[in-house]
Backbone as JSON, one array per atom type, in Angstrom:
{
  "sequence": "MAARAEEGCSKDLDCKGERICIQRQCVEPPDKATDPSPQAAVPTSYRTDAPPPPDSRPPDPVRGPLKPNDPTYRRHLGAFIRPDVGFGYVAMSASSGGTDVTISGLAGTFGFAVGGALSENSILAFHLWDTVMSNPTVSSGGFSGPANGDVTLFAVGPEYTAYSQQNFYFSFSPSLTRAHAASGGSSGDTDWGFGMRAAVGKEWWVADHWGLGVVGHLSASWNKDSGSNSPTWTTWGATIAFSATYN",
  "N": [[-9.2, 28.32, 90.54], [-7.4, 27.92, 88.32], [-9.25, 26.62, 86.51], [-10.89, 28.68, 85.88], [-9.16, 30.46, 84.79], [-8.6, 29.17, 82.57], [-11.06, 28.95, 81.25], [-11.61, 31.69, 80.68], [-9.5, 32.64, 79.0], [-6.85, 34.62, 77.81], [-4.62, 34.31, 76.22], [-2.58, 31.73, 74.69], [-0.95, 30.71, 76.51], [-2.46, 30.48, 78.78], [-3.8, 28.23, 78.6], [-4.05, 24.66, 78.98], [-1.71, 22.0, 78.23], [-1.47, 21.29, 74.66], [-3.6, 22.83, 73.95], [-5.12, 25.78, 72.55], [-5.93, 29.29, 72.64], [-8.97, 30.62, 71.69], [-11.04, 33.19, 70.9], [-11.41, 33.64, 73.78], [-11.65, 31.04, 74.71], [-10.39, 27.9, 75.46], [-9.31, 25.62, 73.2], [-8.89, 22.52, 71.15], [-6.17, 22.5, 68.84], [-6.75, 23.2, 65.34], [-4.95, 21.76, 63.46], [-4.3, 19.46, 64.87], [-6.55, 18.14, 65.19], [-7.24, 17.33, 62.57], [-4.94, 15.99, 61.63], [-3.17, 15.47, 59.45], [-1.63, 13.28, 57.01], [1.9, 12.45, 56.77], [2.65, 12.34, 53.97], [0.9, 14.14, 52.74], [1.9, 16.58, 53.41], [4.09, 16.84, 51.73], [5.37, 18.49, 48.79], [3.51, 18.55, 45.84], [4.83, 17.89, 43.39], [6.88, 16.4, 44.23], [5.78, 14.08, 45.41], [5.31, 10.69, 45.64], [3.11, 9.35, 44.71], [2.18, 11.17, 42.86], [1.06, 11.91, 39.47], [3.44, 11.65, 36.78], [5.1, 14.41, 35.22], [4.05, 15.71, 31.95], [6.32, 15.52, 30.1], [7.92, 13.42, 31.01], [6.56, 11.2, 30.93], [5.95, 7.76, 29.89], [6.66, 7.17, 26.28], [3.92, 6.59, 23.81], [3.25, 3.28, 22.49], [5.14, 2.16, 19.64], [3.74, 2.52, 16.53], [3.12, 0.81, 13.44], [3.32, 1.94, 10.02], [0.42, 3.21, 8.75], [-1.83, 1.62, 6.54], [-2.85, 2.94, 3.36], [-5.95, 4.46, 2.61], [-7.34, 2.37, 0.81], [-8.94, 0.06, -0.85], [-7.82, -1.73, -2.68], [-5.09, -1.92, -2.23], [-2.06, -3.16, -2.79], [-3.08, -5.57, -3.75], [-4.42, -8.02, -6.0], [-6.49, -6.81, -7.85], [-8.91, -5.18, -9.92], [-7.67, -3.09, -12.76], [-5.18, -4.4, -15.03], [-1.82, -4.63, -15.79], [1.09, -5.89, -17.46], [4.15, -5.82, -18.61], [6.97, -7.8, -19.87], [10.31, -8.82, -20.37], [13.02, -10.61, -21.74], [15.34, -13.41, -22.13], [16.36, -16.48, -23.77], [16.23, -19.85, -25.11], [15.51, -21.05, -28.27], [14.06, -23.29, -30.67], [13.21, -24.36, -33.97], [11.85, -26.8, -36.06], [11.37, -28.73, -39.09], [10.2, -30.92, -41.53], [10.78, -31.97, -44.84], [10.41, -33.8, -47.76], [11.82, -35.92, -46.9], [14.0, -34.81, -45.69], [15.22, -33.34, -42.82], [15.01, -30.26, -41.29], [16.42, -27.84, -39.02], [16.21, -25.0, -37.15], [17.84, -23.03, -34.82], [18.78, -21.43, -31.68], [19.99, -18.78, -29.41], [17.73, -16.48, -28.04], [15.67, -13.45, -27.83], [13.03, -12.28, -25.87], [9.7, -10.76, -25.61], [7.05, -9.61, -23.9], [3.59, -8.49, -23.49], [0.84, -7.69, -21.41], [-2.5, -6.91, -21.01], [-5.31, -6.26, -19.01], [-7.87, -7.2, -16.71], [-9.01, -7.93, -13.48], [-10.93, -10.83, -12.7], [-11.73, -11.77, -10.35], [-10.49, -11.62, -6.94], [-6.9, -12.02, -7.28], [-7.39, -13.42, -9.61], [-6.89, -13.26, -12.99], [-7.72, -12.02, -16.21], [-6.52, -11.45, -19.49], [-5.43, -9.71, -22.38], [-3.01, -10.85, -24.4], [0.13, -10.18, -25.82], [3.08, -11.53, -27.41], [6.51, -12.51, -28.21], [9.31, -14.14, -29.85], [12.67, -13.82, -30.7], [15.26, -14.85, -32.82], [18.51, -14.19, -33.53], [20.74, -14.41, -36.14], [20.75, -17.31, -36.21], [21.58, -20.85, -35.82], [21.52, -23.14, -38.47], [20.55, -26.33, -39.37], [20.81, -29.16, -41.28], [20.38, -32.31, -42.94], [22.77, -33.55, -41.76], [24.54, -31.49, -41.76], [25.53, -28.21, -40.44], [25.43, -24.7, -39.74], [25.9, -21.1, -39.21], [23.42, -18.8, -39.78], [22.81, -15.85, -41.58], [20.77, -13.7, -40.54], [17.3, -13.03, -39.04], [14.86, -14.79, -37.19], [11.66, -14.53, -36.32], [9.08, -15.21, -34.19], [5.73, -14.38, -33.72], [2.92, -13.73, -31.59], [-0.42, -13.7, -30.47], [-3.1, -13.5, -28.2], [-5.62, -14.62, -25.68], [-4.94, -14.52, -22.02], [-4.75, -16.21, -19.11], [-4.25, -15.62, -15.62], [-3.29, -16.82, -12.42], [-2.82, -15.86, -9.1], [-1.02, -16.52, -6.01], [-1.32, -16.38, -2.39], [1.19, -15.75, -1.6], [2.2, -14.3, -3.75], [3.26, -15.79, -5.84], [2.82, -16.78, -9.17], [0.77, -18.37, -11.83], [0.58, -18.48, -15.32], [-1.34, -18.97, -18.41], [-1.51, -18.99, -21.87], [-3.22, -19.33, -24.57], [-2.66, -19.08, -28.09], [-2.82, -17.17, -31.28], [-0.45, -17.65, -33.89], [2.56, -16.84, -35.78], [5.36, -17.18, -37.81], [8.21, -15.45, -38.9], [10.82, -14.91, -41.24], [13.83, -13.32, -42.03], [16.42, -12.47, -44.17], [19.23, -10.94, -45.46], [18.14, -9.22, -48.16], [15.74, -10.59, -48.48], [12.69, -12.14, -47.37], [10.33, -14.05, -45.54], [7.11, -15.55, -44.58], [5.32, -17.76, -42.42], [2.16, -19.61, -42.44], [-0.66, -18.48, -40.44], [-0.91, -20.0, -37.31], [-1.4, -22.27, -34.53], [-0.44, -21.73, -31.14], [1.08, -21.61, -27.86], [1.77, -20.42, -24.51], [3.08, -21.02, -21.38], [3.63, -19.9, -18.08], [5.47, -19.47, -15.05], [5.92, -17.61, -12.27], [7.31, -15.22, -9.95], [6.54, -12.43, -7.81], [7.24, -9.23, -6.18], [5.98, -6.81, -4.21], [6.63, -3.37, -4.76], [5.56, -0.91, -4.66], [2.45, 0.81, -4.04], [0.73, -0.27, -6.08], [2.2, -1.56, -7.67], [4.39, -4.17, -8.83], [7.54, -5.96, -9.09], [9.12, -8.67, -10.83], [10.3, -12.07, -11.44], [10.18, -14.46, -14.12], [9.6, -17.55, -15.7], [9.28, -19.07, -18.91], [7.58, -21.31, -21.01], [7.23, -22.13, -24.26], [5.36, -22.91, -27.22], [4.75, -23.67, -30.71], [2.84, -24.28, -33.82], [3.09, -24.08, -37.12], [2.2, -23.9, -40.45], [4.09, -23.77, -43.4], [4.26, -21.3, -46.02], [2.75, -21.59, -49.24], [2.07, -24.35, -51.43], [1.87, -27.91, -50.49], [3.65, -27.63, -48.44], [5.82, -27.94, -45.5], [5.18, -28.31, -41.97], [6.08, -26.21, -39.46], [7.55, -26.8, -36.38], [7.8, -25.37, -33.36], [9.62, -24.75, -30.33], [10.37, -23.25, -27.18], [12.18, -22.02, -24.46], [12.43, -19.72, -22.11], [13.4, -16.96, -19.79], [12.36, -14.23, -17.94], [12.14, -10.7, -16.87], [9.7, -9.03, -15.09], [7.18, -6.27, -14.84], [4.4, -5.28, -12.95], [1.38, -3.8, -12.91], [-1.37, -3.52, -10.82]],
  "CA": [[-8.57, 29.54, 89.86], [-6.85, 27.48, 87.1], [-10.11, 26.45, 85.54], [-11.42, 29.88, 85.49], [-8.13, 31.09, 83.94], [-8.59, 28.44, 81.17], [-12.31, 29.31, 80.57], [-11.54, 33.0, 80.32], [-8.26, 32.73, 78.65], [-6.44, 35.72, 76.9], [-3.57, 33.94, 75.39], [-2.38, 30.36, 74.6], [-0.2, 30.16, 77.74], [-3.38, 30.24, 79.89], [-4.42, 26.9, 78.29], [-3.27, 23.48, 79.3], [-1.23, 21.24, 77.02], [-1.38, 21.92, 73.4], [-4.8, 23.69, 73.66], [-4.99, 27.3, 72.28], [-6.93, 30.31, 73.07], [-9.6, 31.21, 70.56], [-12.33, 33.79, 71.55], [-11.32, 33.45, 75.2], [-11.97, 29.75, 75.01], [-9.33, 26.94, 75.19], [-9.72, 24.49, 72.46], [-7.74, 21.76, 70.53], [-5.72, 23.16, 67.6], [-7.19, 22.55, 64.1], [-4.08, 20.69, 62.79], [-4.21, 18.27, 65.71], [-7.87, 17.5, 64.85], [-7.17, 16.77, 61.31], [-3.88, 15.06, 61.62], [-2.82, 15.06, 58.0], [-0.64, 12.39, 56.83], [2.99, 13.24, 56.26], [2.7, 12.52, 52.6], [0.08, 15.34, 52.44], [2.66, 17.86, 53.54], [5.03, 16.77, 50.67], [4.94, 19.24, 47.62], [2.88, 17.7, 44.86], [5.81, 17.53, 42.36], [7.86, 15.45, 44.86], [5.07, 13.03, 45.9], [5.56, 9.34, 44.79], [1.85, 8.98, 44.13], [1.68, 12.12, 41.83], [1.39, 11.57, 38.15], [4.66, 12.29, 36.19], [4.85, 15.47, 34.23], [3.9, 15.24, 30.51], [7.56, 15.19, 29.33], [8.54, 12.33, 31.54], [5.67, 10.01, 30.72], [6.46, 6.91, 28.75], [5.97, 7.28, 25.02], [3.06, 5.55, 23.37], [3.84, 2.25, 21.69], [5.33, 2.63, 18.32], [2.81, 1.95, 15.69], [3.6, 0.64, 12.15], [2.74, 2.81, 9.14], [-0.99, 2.85, 8.43], [-2.13, 1.39, 5.05], [-3.69, 3.92, 2.73], [-7.49, 3.99, 2.64], [-7.59, 1.88, -0.56], [-9.26, -1.46, -0.76], [-6.95, -2.47, -3.62], [-3.76, -1.62, -1.76], [-1.28, -4.47, -2.85], [-3.98, -6.8, -4.03], [-4.68, -8.22, -7.35], [-7.89, -6.39, -8.14], [-9.01, -4.08, -10.9], [-6.95, -3.2, -13.88], [-3.98, -5.26, -14.82], [-0.9, -4.3, -16.97], [2.14, -6.54, -17.16], [5.14, -6.15, -19.57], [8.07, -8.55, -19.53], [11.51, -8.85, -21.32], [14.04, -11.57, -21.32], [16.01, -14.18, -23.25], [16.34, -17.97, -23.63], [16.71, -20.68, -26.31], [14.39, -21.4, -29.16], [14.37, -24.24, -31.88], [12.19, -24.72, -34.99], [12.08, -27.8, -36.94], [10.34, -29.09, -40.16], [10.64, -32.03, -42.38], [10.26, -31.92, -46.23], [11.0, -34.69, -48.75], [12.69, -36.92, -46.12], [14.93, -34.0, -45.19], [14.9, -32.58, -41.68], [15.68, -28.88, -41.02], [16.2, -27.33, -37.64], [16.73, -23.68, -36.8], [17.91, -22.87, -33.21], [19.78, -20.39, -31.2], [19.67, -17.92, -28.35], [16.57, -15.55, -28.47], [15.18, -12.52, -27.02], [11.59, -12.39, -25.83], [9.18, -9.59, -25.05], [5.55, -9.79, -23.75], [2.8, -7.35, -22.95], [-0.49, -8.22, -21.2], [-3.37, -5.94, -20.5], [-6.71, -6.77, -18.88], [-8.48, -6.95, -15.45], [-9.34, -9.04, -12.46], [-12.22, -11.47, -12.66], [-11.87, -11.75, -8.82], [-9.03, -11.22, -6.47], [-5.99, -13.05, -7.65], [-7.75, -14.19, -10.85], [-6.69, -12.17, -13.95], [-7.87, -12.35, -17.62], [-5.91, -10.26, -20.15], [-5.04, -9.86, -23.79], [-1.56, -11.01, -24.39], [1.05, -10.2, -27.15], [4.36, -11.87, -26.98], [7.24, -12.98, -29.32], [10.66, -14.63, -29.56], [13.44, -13.37, -31.83], [16.58, -15.38, -32.85], [19.41, -13.48, -34.49], [21.91, -15.36, -36.67], [20.65, -18.7, -35.63], [22.21, -22.12, -36.48], [20.64, -24.0, -39.37], [21.15, -27.84, -39.29], [20.01, -29.95, -42.29], [21.16, -33.34, -43.66], [24.06, -33.78, -41.15], [25.53, -30.23, -41.88], [24.99, -27.15, -39.82], [26.12, -23.49, -39.78], [25.2, -19.92, -38.81], [22.53, -18.11, -40.81], [22.83, -14.29, -41.37], [19.32, -13.18, -40.47], [16.5, -13.13, -37.96], [13.64, -15.48, -37.22], [10.72, -14.09, -35.29], [7.62, -15.81, -33.82], [4.61, -13.53, -33.16], [1.77, -14.51, -30.98], [-1.34, -12.95, -29.74], [-4.27, -14.26, -27.71], [-6.01, -14.39, -24.32], [-4.1, -15.04, -21.13], [-5.3, -16.28, -17.71], [-3.29, -15.7, -14.51], [-3.73, -17.05, -11.08], [-1.85, -15.56, -8.06], [-1.27, -17.13, -4.83], [-1.19, -15.35, -1.34], [2.68, -15.45, -1.47], [2.56, -13.61, -4.93], [3.71, -16.61, -6.97], [1.61, -16.83, -10.2], [0.88, -19.24, -13.09], [-0.16, -17.88, -16.43], [-1.35, -19.71, -19.6], [-1.93, -18.16, -23.02], [-3.34, -19.95, -26.06], [-2.33, -17.93, -29.09], [-2.47, -17.33, -32.77], [1.03, -17.47, -34.01], [3.14, -16.63, -37.13], [6.81, -16.94, -37.89], [8.75, -14.54, -39.97], [12.32, -15.03, -41.36], [14.41, -12.32, -42.89], [17.85, -12.58, -44.35], [19.55, -10.05, -46.53], [16.97, -8.4, -48.66], [14.72, -11.39, -48.74], [11.85, -12.47, -46.21], [9.15, -15.05, -45.69], [6.22, -15.82, -43.47], [4.54, -18.93, -42.32], [0.74, -19.28, -42.21], [-0.99, -18.34, -38.97], [-1.04, -21.33, -36.72], [-1.81, -22.31, -33.1], [0.68, -21.75, -30.17], [0.66, -21.35, -26.49], [2.82, -19.97, -23.65], [2.91, -21.18, -20.04], [4.51, -19.14, -17.36], [5.53, -19.54, -13.56], [6.7, -16.46, -11.8], [7.35, -14.73, -8.51], [6.69, -10.94, -7.89], [7.51, -8.56, -4.99], [5.39, -5.5, -4.29], [7.54, -2.23, -4.6], [4.67, 0.31, -4.46], [1.03, 0.51, -3.69], [0.02, -1.11, -7.0], [3.41, -2.05, -8.65], [5.25, -5.28, -8.42], [8.45, -6.43, -9.91], [9.2, -10.17, -10.6], [10.95, -12.86, -12.57], [9.21, -15.4, -14.53], [10.08, -18.61, -16.67], [8.23, -19.3, -19.97], [7.8, -22.45, -21.88], [6.37, -21.77, -25.49], [5.25, -23.81, -28.31], [3.87, -23.15, -31.82], [2.82, -25.14, -35.02], [2.75, -23.3, -38.24], [2.38, -24.53, -41.84], [4.75, -22.91, -44.33], [3.43, -20.91, -47.01], [2.85, -22.42, -50.43], [1.39, -25.67, -51.47], [2.62, -29.05, -50.16], [4.76, -27.19, -47.67], [5.99, -28.55, -44.26], [4.74, -27.54, -40.8], [7.27, -25.96, -38.52], [7.25, -26.95, -34.96], [8.71, -24.3, -32.54], [9.72, -24.9, -28.74], [11.25, -22.14, -26.72], [12.37, -21.89, -23.08], [12.92, -18.36, -21.75], [13.39, -16.37, -18.52], [12.3, -12.73, -18.13], [11.81, -9.89, -15.69], [8.48, -8.29, -15.36], [6.82, -5.29, -13.97], [3.0, -5.57, -13.05], [0.45, -2.92, -12.36], [-2.6, -4.11, -10.44]],
  "C": [[-8.13, 29.14, 88.47], [-7.96, 27.22, 86.12], [-10.76, 27.65, 85.08], [-10.51, 30.6, 84.54], [-8.26, 30.52, 82.63], [-9.87, 28.81, 80.59], [-12.25, 30.7, 80.07], [-10.21, 33.32, 79.88], [-8.07, 34.03, 77.79], [-5.32, 35.36, 75.94], [-3.42, 32.33, 75.59], [-1.75, 29.89, 75.88], [-1.29, 29.92, 78.83], [-4.08, 28.98, 79.66], [-3.42, 25.77, 78.63], [-2.81, 22.72, 78.12], [-1.13, 21.95, 75.82], [-2.7, 22.77, 72.97], [-4.44, 25.12, 73.49], [-6.2, 28.01, 72.74], [-7.6, 30.91, 71.87], [-10.84, 31.8, 71.17], [-12.49, 33.48, 73.0], [-11.88, 32.07, 75.68], [-10.81, 28.82, 74.74], [-9.8, 25.78, 74.53], [-8.53, 23.93, 71.84], [-7.43, 22.65, 69.22], [-6.32, 22.52, 66.37], [-6.27, 21.51, 63.54], [-4.05, 19.53, 63.62], [-5.41, 17.5, 65.45], [-7.75, 16.69, 63.57], [-6.19, 15.68, 61.12], [-3.48, 14.67, 60.31], [-1.6, 14.12, 58.03], [0.62, 12.94, 56.34], [3.31, 13.26, 54.83], [1.96, 13.75, 51.95], [0.94, 16.58, 52.49], [3.81, 17.83, 52.57], [4.55, 17.62, 49.48], [4.45, 18.21, 46.57], [4.06, 17.11, 43.89], [6.8, 16.45, 42.96], [7.15, 14.18, 45.46], [5.15, 11.84, 45.03], [4.39, 9.01, 44.23], [1.29, 9.96, 43.08], [2.02, 11.62, 40.43], [2.68, 12.29, 37.62], [4.24, 13.38, 35.25], [4.83, 14.99, 32.82], [5.15, 14.75, 29.84], [8.22, 13.92, 29.82], [7.69, 11.07, 31.52], [6.24, 9.14, 29.65], [5.87, 7.11, 27.41], [4.94, 6.24, 24.7], [3.74, 4.5, 22.57], [4.01, 2.63, 20.31], [4.45, 1.82, 17.41], [3.39, 1.9, 14.19], [2.9, 1.58, 11.22], [1.33, 2.4, 8.7], [-1.07, 2.63, 6.9], [-2.92, 2.54, 4.44], [-5.07, 3.42, 2.62], [-7.76, 3.61, 1.27], [-7.83, 0.44, -0.51], [-8.48, -2.24, -1.62], [-5.5, -2.44, -3.38], [-2.98, -3.07, -1.79], [-2.17, -5.53, -2.86], [-4.08, -6.83, -5.5], [-6.0, -8.08, -7.77], [-7.94, -5.36, -9.09], [-8.09, -4.15, -12.19], [-5.62, -3.81, -13.71], [-3.14, -4.85, -16.17], [0.36, -5.09, -16.55], [3.06, -6.66, -18.43], [6.27, -7.02, -19.03], [9.14, -8.56, -20.65], [12.58, -9.82, -20.73], [14.76, -12.32, -22.34], [16.0, -15.68, -22.95], [16.74, -18.71, -24.95], [15.43, -21.1, -27.0], [14.9, -22.23, -30.33], [13.11, -24.44, -32.72], [12.65, -25.82, -35.87], [10.87, -28.08, -37.94], [11.07, -30.2, -40.88], [9.93, -31.93, -43.76], [10.99, -32.91, -47.04], [12.0, -35.63, -48.07], [13.92, -36.08, -45.48], [14.64, -33.11, -43.96], [15.7, -31.3, -41.62], [15.32, -28.46, -39.65], [17.02, -25.95, -37.65], [16.74, -23.38, -35.43], [18.96, -21.88, -32.87], [19.21, -19.55, -29.91], [18.6, -16.9, -28.93], [16.14, -14.68, -27.44], [13.65, -12.68, -26.97], [11.01, -11.1, -25.22], [7.59, -10.05, -25.04], [4.9, -8.54, -23.27], [1.26, -7.81, -22.8], [-1.26, -7.07, -20.63], [-4.83, -6.39, -20.22], [-7.19, -6.38, -17.46], [-8.68, -8.24, -14.7], [-10.74, -9.58, -12.53], [-12.77, -11.52, -11.09], [-10.58, -11.56, -8.3], [-8.11, -12.42, -6.81], [-6.31, -13.82, -8.97], [-7.74, -13.19, -12.01], [-6.97, -12.81, -15.44], [-7.35, -11.16, -18.29], [-5.66, -10.69, -21.63], [-3.55, -9.84, -23.82], [-0.9, -10.94, -25.8], [2.47, -10.63, -26.66], [5.12, -12.44, -28.24], [8.52, -13.53, -28.82], [11.37, -14.22, -30.85], [14.79, -13.95, -31.7], [17.31, -14.67, -33.89], [20.47, -14.36, -34.88], [21.92, -16.76, -35.97], [21.39, -19.74, -36.32], [21.24, -22.86, -37.26], [21.29, -25.37, -39.55], [20.04, -28.49, -40.25], [20.91, -31.06, -42.94], [22.5, -33.72, -43.05], [24.91, -32.46, -41.23], [24.72, -29.08, -41.09], [25.93, -26.0, -39.9], [25.27, -22.26, -39.47], [24.55, -19.46, -40.0], [22.63, -16.56, -40.58], [21.45, -13.86, -41.63], [18.66, -13.28, -39.1], [15.3, -14.03, -38.14], [12.77, -15.08, -35.99], [9.49, -14.94, -35.21], [6.76, -14.79, -33.12], [3.58, -14.28, -32.64], [0.91, -13.42, -30.24], [-2.59, -13.92, -29.21], [-4.63, -13.84, -26.16], [-4.89, -14.92, -23.24], [-4.79, -15.07, -19.75], [-4.24, -16.41, -16.7], [-3.83, -15.94, -13.25], [-2.62, -16.69, -10.2], [-2.08, -16.34, -6.86], [-1.06, -16.08, -3.77], [0.29, -14.93, -1.19], [3.07, -14.65, -2.73], [3.31, -14.36, -5.97], [2.48, -16.48, -8.06], [1.89, -17.88, -11.32], [0.03, -18.55, -14.12], [-0.21, -18.99, -17.68], [-2.07, -18.84, -20.66], [-2.0, -18.97, -24.32], [-3.38, -18.91, -27.04], [-2.54, -18.26, -30.5], [-1.19, -16.9, -32.97], [1.51, -17.44, -35.41], [4.55, -16.46, -37.05], [7.23, -16.15, -39.07], [10.21, -14.66, -39.97], [12.67, -13.9, -42.28], [15.93, -12.54, -42.99], [18.31, -11.81, -45.53], [18.37, -9.14, -46.95], [15.65, -9.3, -48.87], [13.84, -11.73, -47.3], [10.76, -13.37, -46.57], [8.36, -15.17, -44.39], [5.54, -17.08, -43.61], [3.02, -18.53, -42.31], [0.53, -19.09, -40.8], [-1.34, -19.74, -38.5], [-1.48, -21.29, -35.19], [-0.49, -22.45, -32.2], [0.19, -21.48, -28.86], [1.96, -21.08, -25.62], [2.33, -20.35, -22.23], [4.02, -20.51, -19.3], [4.34, -19.47, -15.85], [6.45, -18.44, -13.22], [6.42, -16.11, -10.37], [7.43, -13.14, -8.61], [6.76, -10.48, -6.45], [6.97, -7.11, -5.14], [6.54, -4.39, -3.99], [6.72, -0.97, -4.43], [3.2, 0.01, -4.2], [0.34, -0.46, -4.69], [1.06, -1.65, -8.12], [4.19, -3.11, -8.04], [6.29, -5.65, -9.51], [8.72, -7.97, -9.62], [10.06, -10.81, -11.73], [10.12, -13.96, -12.91], [9.89, -16.38, -15.66], [8.95, -18.99, -17.55], [8.6, -20.6, -20.59], [6.69, -22.26, -23.05], [6.42, -22.72, -26.5], [4.47, -23.28, -29.49], [3.97, -24.21, -33.05], [2.3, -24.32, -36.19], [3.11, -23.98, -39.64], [3.15, -23.48, -42.67], [3.92, -22.49, -45.4], [3.72, -21.69, -48.36], [2.23, -23.72, -50.32], [2.4, -26.83, -51.13], [3.87, -28.65, -49.24], [4.69, -27.79, -46.19], [5.43, -27.65, -43.22], [5.91, -27.35, -39.85], [6.77, -25.94, -37.14], [8.3, -26.11, -34.13], [8.65, -24.67, -31.04], [10.65, -23.8, -28.38], [11.17, -22.21, -25.04], [13.13, -20.61, -22.74], [12.74, -17.8, -20.31], [13.34, -14.83, -18.7], [12.06, -12.06, -16.78], [10.56, -9.1, -16.16], [8.19, -7.16, -14.35], [5.25, -5.2, -14.04], [2.36, -4.36, -12.28], [-0.84, -3.57, -12.03], [-3.29, -3.32, -9.26]]
}
């Protein structure tokens, strides 16, 4: 009788155990057959294996600023401009008729170079530079004293500059030079002569194509004084300057 009742069930109580009545047949319940894991019953937002919501995900690694899409960015390529201004010490000397004359003192200096890169870190430019002594000391025959006037050395010529990867540089400029002296209402010039300037400097990039730096100069010049049987003036100068370079 029990078997018949189970086969023709009308409700779950007619079935044995955990079987249920479906269409007058006692069968195993569907949940029992699939037996889902306890983790499946947990809401997705609380499951340990669920991906974190977007706001709680760890941020992407911090990236540095991207360089501009410019192949010459902070490189010594292309056009080149470099002015510099500074100060130092200059001495000029000459000998005439057994008498030595020296003109010396503190001096200002200015330079301007414009050109371009032959290759990276290799620059060729046209260079203009000068030194100016104001009220220098004049020494002659064992006597010396201040002179009321200015003595200027002008120079023009090519300049070659080589940069290192650390932005140190060396420059050399063979030049045509001329000295000019002015005192009161009178003035005079030497003939054009030969001179040169060597420089060692260091620059720091402050913009995409601009660098600021400091440089030391060593300058020399040889100029025959105007007139016949005139002496030759020899000039030496050591200066330090601040520079601004566009490249």
